[in-house]
C-alpha positions, 0 to 999 in steps of 0.5 A, a space after each residue: 368643174 369641167 376639164 379640157 378634152 384630151 390631146 388635140 389632133 393637128 387640125 390641118 393634118 400636117 407637121 409643118 412648123 409655124 413661121 419664124 416671124 408671126 408678130 403681126 397676128 394674135 390668137 384668142 378663143 373666148 369660148 375656151 376662156 369662158 369654159 376653163 380657167 387660165 392657169 399654169 396647168 391648162 395654159 399649155 393646152 390653150 397655147 396648143 390651139 394657136 397657130 404658134 404651136 409646133 405639132 412636132 415638138 416634144 411636148 406633143 409627144 408627152 401629151 399623146 402619152 398622157 403626160 403633162 406637156 410641161 413636165 421637165 423631168 421628161 423633157 430634159 431626157 428628150 432632144 428636139 423642139 420644146 416649149 417651156 413655161 418661163 414666167 407665170 402671173 396667173 391669170 393675166 400673163 404667161 411667158 412661154 419660151 420655144 427652144 431646141 434641146 440638145 442634151 439634159 443641160 444644153 438648150 438653145 433659145 429660139 422664140 418667145 411667146 406670151 399670153 396676155 389676158 387670154 390673147 396669145 402673141 409672139 414677142 419680137 426679136 431683140 434685133 427687130 426691136 432695135 431696128 424699129 426704135 432706131 428707125 423711129 428715132 431717126 424719123 423724129 431727128 430728121 423731122 426736128 432738123 427740117 423744122 429747125 432749118 425752116 425757122 432759121 431760113 425765116 429768121 435770116 430773111 427777117 434779118 436781111 430786111 431789118 439789117 439797114 435800119 438796125 446798123 446805126 442802132 447797133 453801132 451806137 449801142 456798141 460805142 456806149 458799151 465800150 465807153 462804159 467798159 473804158 470808164 470801169 477799167 479806169 476806175 479799177 486802175 485808179 483804185 489799185 494805184 491808191 492801194 499800192 504803196 509808192 516804190 522805195 528809193 534806190 539804195 545809195 552807192 558805197 563810198 569810192 564807188 564809180 558807176 560804170 559808164 554806158 556806150 551812150 554816155 561815152 559817145 555823149 562825152 566824146 561829142 561834147 569834147 569835139 564840140 568844145 574843140 571846134 572854135 566858135 569863131 571862124 578866123 577867116 570868115 568872121 573878121 568883119 567887113 573887108 578893108 580897102 587900101 587907100 592910094 
């Protein structure tokens, strides 16, 4: 089986790094895919042909030294920009992470790329994903409110037209409902009255006990005594017809 050629030179002859946001483009070389298998040993050579590759990375220095560009035993001893194969599901999916190494155990993640069925893409950043999803959600929410508002206006217009003719019907239905409720409450009260026992009579007073009188009873007794003291016949007015003296 044929093997890919040695390390490729920068076709542009420049060392400028790729742009940060290249999510709108993809790379695919069908001729290379028809010639070589896409596996974890050759996937970096295929990725290096794309516009996403930074020719100033540490992997390129290893390639020029005839060392496998993904050899972590050499990459961990270097500092600068490097690419690491993060995930591999041969031959369909490969995830490559771009990071900046400051020491053997310190690396800062920068960007992520993935190769899906031979096409190379840049994965969008998390903030861009959130912004796109929130924008889409706000669009559909605004559209839903607009649709609901238009339907409510139509319902209000129809209600205004039918308000006069439905007033009498609604009042009659309310009266019927109120009558039924009153009747139902009466039935409940009657059933409770039948179930409850009558109240027991009050206990008798002990012998020699005189219940205290209230102010109303005192006033009543005083009024009765005053009425009895007033004579029933006025001695002056009720003496009968006046008698005239005879001469």
